[in-house]
C-alpha positions as CSV (number, residue, x, y, z in Angstrom):
1,X,0.1,-0.1,-0.4
2,X,1.4,3.4,-0.8
3,X,1.8,5.3,2.7
4,X,0.2,9.0,3.0
5,X,2.0,11.9,2.3
6,X,3.9,11.7,6.7
7,X,4.7,8.6,6.3
8,X,1.4,6.7,7.7
9,X,0.5,3.2,5.6
10,X,-2.9,3.2,5.4
11,X,-3.0,-0.6,7.5
12,X,-1.2,1.1,10.3
13,X,-3.8,4.0,10.3
14,X,-7.2,1.6,10.3
15,X,-4.9,-0.1,13.5
16,X,-4.6,3.1,15.6
17,X,-8.5,4.5,14.8
18,X,-9.6,0.6,15.8
19,X,-7.6,1.4,18.8
20,X,-8.7,4.7,19.4
21,X,-12.5,3.0,18.7
22,X,-12.5,0.6,21.4
23,X,-10.6,3.2,24.0
24,X,-14.5,5.3,23.1
25,X,-16.1,2.2,24.1
26,X,-18.5,2.9,20.9
27,X,-19.2,-0.9,20.8
28,X,-20.7,-1.0,24.3
29,X,-23.0,1.9,23.7
30,X,-25.4,0.2,25.4
31,X,-24.0,-0.1,28.5
32,X,-23.5,3.7,28.5
33,X,-26.8,5.4,30.9
34,X,-25.1,9.4,30.0
35,X,-24.8,9.0,26.5
36,X,-24.9,12.0,24.1
37,X,-26.8,10.8,20.6
38,X,-27.9,9.4,18.4
39,X,-29.6,7.1,20.6
40,X,-32.5,5.3,19.0
41,X,-32.2,1.7,18.4
42,X,-35.4,-0.6,17.2
43,X,-37.1,-2.3,20.2
44,X,-40.9,-3.3,19.7
45,X,-42.1,0.1,21.0
46,X,-40.0,1.5,18.5
47,X,-39.7,-0.4,15.1
48,X,-38.7,2.5,13.1
49,X,-35.5,2.9,15.3
50,X,-32.6,1.5,13.3
51,X,-33.3,2.8,10.3
52,X,-34.4,6.4,11.5
53,X,-31.1,6.7,13.4
54,X,-28.8,5.0,9.6
55,X,-30.6,7.9,7.9
56,X,-30.0,10.8,10.2
57,X,-26.1,9.7,10.5
58,X,-26.2,9.5,6.7
59,X,-27.5,13.6,6.3
60,X,-24.8,14.0,9.0
61,X,-22.5,12.6,6.8
62,X,-24.0,14.0,3.3
63,X,-23.4,17.7,4.7
64,X,-20.5,17.4,6.7
65,X,-18.3,18.7,4.3
66,X,-20.5,22.0,4.3
67,X,-20.2,25.1,6.3
68,X,-23.1,27.4,6.8
69,X,-21.6,30.6,5.1
70,X,-21.4,30.1,1.2
71,X,-22.8,26.8,1.4
72,X,-25.4,27.0,3.4
73,X,-27.7,27.8,2.0
74,X,-29.6,24.1,2.6
75,X,-28.7,24.0,6.5
76,X,-30.1,27.5,7.2
77,X,-33.4,26.0,5.2
78,X,-33.2,23.4,7.8
79,X,-31.9,25.0,11.4
80,X,-35.4,27.5,9.6
81,X,-37.8,24.1,10.3
82,X,-36.7,23.4,13.3
83,X,-37.0,26.3,15.2
84,X,-40.6,27.0,13.5
85,X,-41.7,23.1,14.6
86,X,-40.4,23.1,18.6
87,X,-40.3,26.1,18.7
88,X,-44.4,26.1,18.0
89,X,-44.8,23.5,20.3
90,X,-42.8,25.1,23.1
91,X,-45.8,27.9,22.9
92,X,-43.8,30.6,20.4
93,X,-46.7,31.9,18.3
94,X,-43.6,33.1,16.3
95,X,-40.5,31.5,17.4
96,X,-36.8,32.6,16.1
97,X,-33.2,31.5,17.5
98,X,-30.5,28.8,16.0
99,X,-29.3,25.5,16.0
100,X,-26.0,25.4,18.9
101,X,-23.7,24.0,19.3
102,X,-24.8,22.4,22.8
103,X,-26.5,23.7,25.5
104,X,-23.1,26.1,27.2
105,X,-23.3,28.0,23.8
106,X,-27.7,28.3,24.1
107,X,-27.1,29.8,27.2
108,X,-24.2,32.1,26.6
109,X,-25.6,33.1,23.6
110,X,-29.0,34.1,25.8
111,X,-27.5,35.9,28.6
112,X,-25.7,37.9,25.9
113,X,-28.8,38.8,24.5
114,X,-30.3,40.1,27.8
115,X,-27.1,41.7,28.7
116,X,-27.6,43.7,25.1
117,X,-31.1,44.3,25.8
118,X,-29.9,46.0,29.1
119,X,-27.9,48.7,27.3
120,X,-25.3,47.6,30.6
121,X,-21.6,46.5,30.3
122,X,-21.3,44.2,33.6
123,X,-24.1,43.7,35.5
124,X,-25.9,40.7,37.3
125,X,-27.6,37.1,36.9
126,X,-29.6,35.1,39.2
127,X,-30.2,31.8,38.8
128,X,-30.8,28.2,41.1
129,X,-27.4,26.9,42.3
130,X,-29.0,24.0,40.8
131,X,-28.0,25.7,37.3
132,X,-25.5,24.1,34.7
133,X,-22.2,24.5,35.5
134,X,-21.5,26.9,32.2
135,X,-24.3,29.6,34.1
136,X,-21.4,30.2,36.2
137,X,-18.7,29.9,33.1
138,X,-20.7,32.2,31.2
139,X,-20.5,35.0,33.6
140,X,-17.0,34.4,34.4
141,X,-16.5,35.1,31.0
142,X,-18.9,37.7,29.9
143,X,-18.2,40.3,33.5
144,X,-21.1,39.6,35.1
145,X,-21.5,38.5,38.5
146,X,-23.7,35.3,39.1
147,X,-25.6,34.6,42.1
148,X,-26.5,31.3,42.5
149,X,-29.5,30.7,45.2
150,X,-29.0,27.8,47.4
151,X,-32.1,25.1,47.4
152,X,-34.1,25.4,50.8
153,X,-33.6,22.6,53.9
154,X,-36.4,21.7,52.2
155,X,-34.5,19.6,49.0
156,X,-31.9,20.5,46.9
157,X,-34.0,19.8,43.9
158,X,-36.4,23.2,45.1
159,X,-36.1,26.4,44.4
160,X,-37.9,29.7,46.9
161,X,-39.0,32.3,44.4
162,X,-38.8,34.3,47.3
163,X,-35.1,34.0,48.0
164,X,-34.9,34.1,44.0
165,X,-36.9,37.6,43.6
166,X,-34.6,38.4,47.0
167,X,-31.3,37.9,45.5
168,X,-32.2,40.4,43.0
169,X,-29.8,43.9,42.7
170,X,-30.2,47.0,41.1
171,X,-28.0,45.9,38.3
172,X,-29.3,42.5,37.7
173,X,-30.3,41.4,33.9
174,X,-31.3,37.9,33.9
175,X,-33.0,35.4,35.9
176,X,-32.0,31.7,34.4
177,X,-34.4,28.8,35.8
178,X,-33.8,25.4,34.4
179,X,-36.4,22.3,32.9
180,X,-34.6,19.4,33.8
181,X,-32.1,20.4,36.3
182,X,-29.0,18.3,36.7
183,X,-29.0,16.2,38.1
184,X,-32.6,16.0,40.1
185,X,-34.3,16.0,36.7
186,X,-36.6,19.0,38.0
187,X,-38.7,21.8,36.5
188,X,-37.5,25.1,38.8
189,X,-40.5,27.0,39.4
190,X,-40.6,28.9,36.3
191,X,-43.8,30.4,36.6
192,X,-43.2,32.5,39.9
193,X,-40.0,33.4,38.2
194,X,-41.7,34.6,35.1
195,X,-44.0,36.9,37.2
196,X,-41.3,38.3,39.1
197,X,-39.3,38.8,35.9
198,X,-42.3,40.8,33.8
199,X,-43.1,42.6,38.0
200,X,-39.1,43.4,37.6
201,X,-38.6,44.2,33.9
202,X,-35.7,41.2,33.8
203,X,-35.0,38.4,31.4
204,X,-35.9,35.6,31.8
205,X,-33.9,32.7,30.3
206,X,-35.0,29.0,30.1
207,X,-32.1,26.3,30.2
208,X,-34.0,23.2,28.8
209,X,-30.7,21.3,27.9
210,X,-32.2,17.8,29.2
211,X,-35.9,18.7,29.2
212,X,-36.8,20.6,26.4
213,X,-37.1,17.8,24.6
214,X,-39.0,15.6,26.9
215,X,-41.6,17.2,28.6
216,X,-43.7,18.4,26.1
217,X,-44.1,15.5,24.8
218,X,-44.5,13.7,27.9
219,X,-47.1,16.2,28.7
220,X,-49.1,15.9,25.3
221,X,-49.1,11.7,25.8
222,X,-50.8,12.6,28.8
223,X,-47.7,10.4,30.3
224,X,-47.8,13.2,33.0
225,X,-50.3,16.3,32.5
226,X,-49.1,17.6,35.9
227,X,-46.4,19.0,35.2
228,X,-45.9,22.9,36.3
229,X,-46.0,25.3,33.1
230,X,-42.3,26.4,32.4
231,X,-42.0,27.5,28.0
232,X,-43.1,30.7,25.8
233,X,-47.0,29.4,27.4
234,X,-45.6,31.4,30.1
235,X,-45.4,35.7,29.3
236,X,-41.7,36.7,31.0
237,X,-40.2,33.4,29.3
238,X,-37.5,35.2,26.3
239,X,-35.4,32.1,25.5
240,X,-35.7,28.7,26.0
241,X,-32.9,25.7,25.2
242,X,-32.6,22.2,24.4
243,X,-30.1,20.0,23.3
244,X,-31.1,18.1,20.1
245,X,-28.1,15.8,21.0
246,X,-29.5,14.7,24.2
247,X,-33.5,13.8,24.8
248,X,-33.7,15.2,20.5
249,X,-31.9,11.9,19.7
250,X,-29.8,13.8,17.0
251,X,-26.0,13.1,16.8
252,X,-23.9,15.9,18.5
253,X,-22.5,18.8,18.9
254,X,-26.3,20.2,18.5
255,X,-29.0,22.3,20.2
256,X,-30.9,24.7,20.1
257,X,-31.9,28.2,21.5
258,X,-35.3,29.8,21.0
259,X,-36.3,33.1,21.0
260,X,-40.0,34.2,21.7
261,X,-39.6,36.0,18.4
262,X,-37.9,37.8,15.7
263,X,-37.1,41.1,17.8
264,X,-34.8,39.2,20.5
265,X,-33.0,37.0,17.4
266,X,-32.1,40.4,16.2
267,X,-30.8,41.4,19.5
268,X,-28.7,38.4,19.5
269,X,-27.7,39.6,15.9
270,X,-26.6,42.7,17.0
271,X,-24.1,41.6,19.7
272,X,-23.4,38.1,18.1
273,X,-23.2,38.9,14.5
274,X,-23.9,38.1,11.7
275,X,-25.9,34.7,12.8
276,X,-26.8,35.2,16.8
277,X,-24.2,32.2,17.7
278,X,-20.8,32.3,19.4
279,X,-19.5,30.8,16.1
280,X,-18.8,32.5,13.0
281,X,-18.6,28.8,11.2
282,X,-20.6,26.6,11.5
283,X,-20.7,23.4,10.0
284,X,-23.7,22.0,8.1
285,X,-23.5,18.4,9.5
286,X,-24.9,18.7,12.3
287,X,-27.7,20.7,11.2
288,X,-28.5,18.1,8.2
289,X,-28.5,15.2,11.2
290,X,-30.9,17.3,13.8
291,X,-33.4,18.2,10.7
292,X,-33.6,15.0,9.5
293,X,-34.0,13.5,13.5
294,X,-37.1,16.1,13.8
295,X,-38.4,15.0,10.0
296,X,-38.3,11.2,10.5
297,X,-39.8,11.5,14.0
298,X,-42.2,14.4,14.4
299,X,-44.5,14.8,17.1
300,X,-45.9,11.0,16.8
301,X,-42.1,9.7,17.1
302,X,-40.6,11.8,19.7
303,X,-43.4,10.8,22.2
304,X,-42.8,7.1,21.5
305,X,-38.9,7.8,21.7
306,X,-40.2,9.7,25.2
307,X,-41.9,7.5,26.4
308,X,-39.7,4.6,26.6
309,X,-36.9,6.6,27.4
310,X,-39.4,7.4,30.6
311,X,-39.9,3.5,30.6
312,X,-36.7,2.5,31.9
313,X,-36.1,5.3,34.1
314,X,-39.2,3.8,36.0
315,X,-37.7,0.1,35.8
316,X,-34.5,1.9,37.6
317,X,-36.4,3.9,40.2
318,X,-38.8,1.0,41.0
319,X,-35.5,-1.7,41.2
320,X,-33.2,0.9,43.6
321,X,-36.6,0.9,45.9
322,X,-36.0,-2.4,46.5
323,X,-32.0,-2.3,47.4
324,X,-31.2,-1.8,51.1
325,X,-29.7,1.9,52.2
326,X,-30.5,3.0,48.1
327,X,-32.9,5.9,47.4
328,X,-33.7,7.8,44.6
329,X,-34.0,11.4,45.1
330,X,-37.1,12.8,44.8
331,X,-38.2,15.6,42.1
332,X,-37.8,14.3,38.4
333,X,-40.0,14.6,35.8
334,X,-37.8,14.0,33.2
335,X,-36.0,10.2,32.5
336,X,-33.1,11.0,34.7
337,X,-32.4,9.9,38.1
338,X,-30.5,10.3,41.2
339,X,-29.3,7.5,42.9
340,X,-27.9,8.5,46.8
341,X,-27.7,6.9,49.7
342,X,-27.9,8.3,53.3
343,X,-26.0,6.2,55.1
344,X,-23.9,4.2,52.3
345,X,-20.6,6.1,51.2
346,X,-21.7,5.1,47.0
347,X,-17.7,5.5,46.1
348,X,-16.2,2.3,46.1
349,X,-20.0,1.6,44.6
350,X,-19.2,3.3,41.4
351,X,-16.4,2.4,40.8
352,X,-17.0,-1.1,40.8
353,X,-19.9,-0.4,38.2
354,X,-17.9,1.4,35.9
355,X,-15.0,-1.8,36.1
356,X,-18.1,-3.6,35.6
357,X,-18.5,-2.2,31.9
358,X,-21.7,0.5,32.5
359,X,-20.8,4.3,32.1
360,X,-22.5,6.9,33.7
361,X,-22.3,10.1,35.2
362,X,-21.8,10.9,38.9
363,X,-22.1,14.1,41.4
364,X,-20.9,14.9,44.2
365,X,-23.8,16.5,45.8
366,X,-25.3,15.4,48.0
367,X,-22.1,14.1,49.5
368,X,-20.0,12.1,49.1
369,X,-21.7,11.0,45.5
370,X,-24.1,9.9,43.9
371,X,-25.1,7.9,40.8
372,X,-26.6,9.8,37.5
373,X,-28.7,7.6,34.6
374,X,-29.7,8.9,31.9
375,X,-31.5,6.1,30.0
376,X,-32.1,6.7,26.5
377,X,-33.8,3.9,23.5
378,X,-30.5,2.5,23.5
379,X,-30.1,0.8,26.5
380,X,-33.0,-1.3,25.6
381,X,-33.0,-4.6,28.0
382,X,-30.0,-2.8,29.7
383,X,-31.9,-2.3,32.6
384,X,-32.2,-5.6,34.4
385,X,-28.5,-6.3,34.5
386,X,-27.5,-2.7,35.6
387,X,-29.6,-3.5,38.8
388,X,-27.9,-6.5,39.2
389,X,-25.0,-5.1,39.2
390,X,-25.4,-2.0,41.5
391,X,-27.5,-4.5,43.8
392,X,-24.4,-6.6,43.9
393,X,-21.8,-4.3,44.0
394,X,-23.8,-2.0,47.0
395,X,-24.1,-6.0,49.3
396,X,-19.7,-6.2,48.4
397,X,-18.2,-3.4,48.6
398,X,-20.7,-0.1,49.5
399,X,-19.4,1.6,52.8
400,X,-20.9,2.7,56.1
401,X,-21.0,6.9,56.0
402,X,-19.7,6.7,59.4
403,X,-16.8,4.8,58.4
404,X,-15.8,6.2,54.4
405,X,-12.9,8.6,54.4
406,X,-14.0,12.1,54.1
407,X,-15.4,13.6,50.9
408,X,-13.7,15.9,48.5
409,X,-15.3,19.7,49.6
410,X,-16.9,20.2,46.2
411,X,-18.5,24.0,44.7
412,X,-22.4,24.1,44.4
413,X,-21.9,24.3,40.2
414,X,-22.0,20.8,39.1
415,X,-20.6,18.9,36.9
416,X,-21.0,15.6,34.6
417,X,-17.5,14.1,35.9
418,X,-16.2,11.4,39.0
């Protein structure tokens, strides 16, 4: 075989790619309980899963060489269709927005829009301290003071609207709520925060990275008719972020930022020309993949996917309740469960589960660690095995908290690591 210009031979390249694939554990996707898309597989409930995933990946491949400048006309049409369809489901009469690289960029663009609208060079942003780590990061990047408001004593997943309002300063430009909090899966009291934002003349952004592409379908399907209002149906909500590469099932990187109307998008473009996005050059592959997923699933498909994911979450919840010493942290409204213990140190349990091939996230709040799982269709058939291993690990390696080494100090900003 003729070597490449660098001198590397094709067979050596393929061997190295094979190795790197194994290191990445792509072949073990079904055992990954915290993955980012595409997540579809064919199951009895989703017989079209593999076909939809393959068509989506093919669309990504067909557009992988493009960018949204010169060759972006098709991708911009796709982007507009996604925004119009999903923004409408989120309650906006005339939604505007764009596809981003994910939740962090979406949150950044929303707060830059709030800053531009306020006319301030600096200021502060108020949000519950269960918010995503990108909130503190973007405040640091943009010269804003982050004001995370601690949860009330009744529960880490809860938010006290009176405490939120009390934290507002004269220079506050925005409030941020979350629909599908990390790692509790809860929905902040957006209705109360909307009222506060309207009364105080503040921008309200809702981070729906996890919840955006599942909550509307759970509500419409009747699975959960008691989901509190959190979207554009509330007049104070200015923007909503939602990740296509999470419950939107699309290949990463792909998020969306929706504005209530075109005037807010125009403000975003003032501070982030020409698109409103942080990035200038945007690849068209992720947009094409996301558009294909949206077109092929539609509301019926996303409803079926959401119900499948929730069925597995409910299976985990029921299984954990049968394991002595474990509990599920309350408050989740989406396919997310935080497995925790008030009596046991689960750090060795997490290590043991990882040694058995399971992939998941972990959180050090509440201390010392909780195991976070976000089941999606690709986990079909794996939940009983996961529960068996969890049960065995708790029995064999869990340590009473009183006998455990002190947990490392943690801050109020959450992360995905362990």
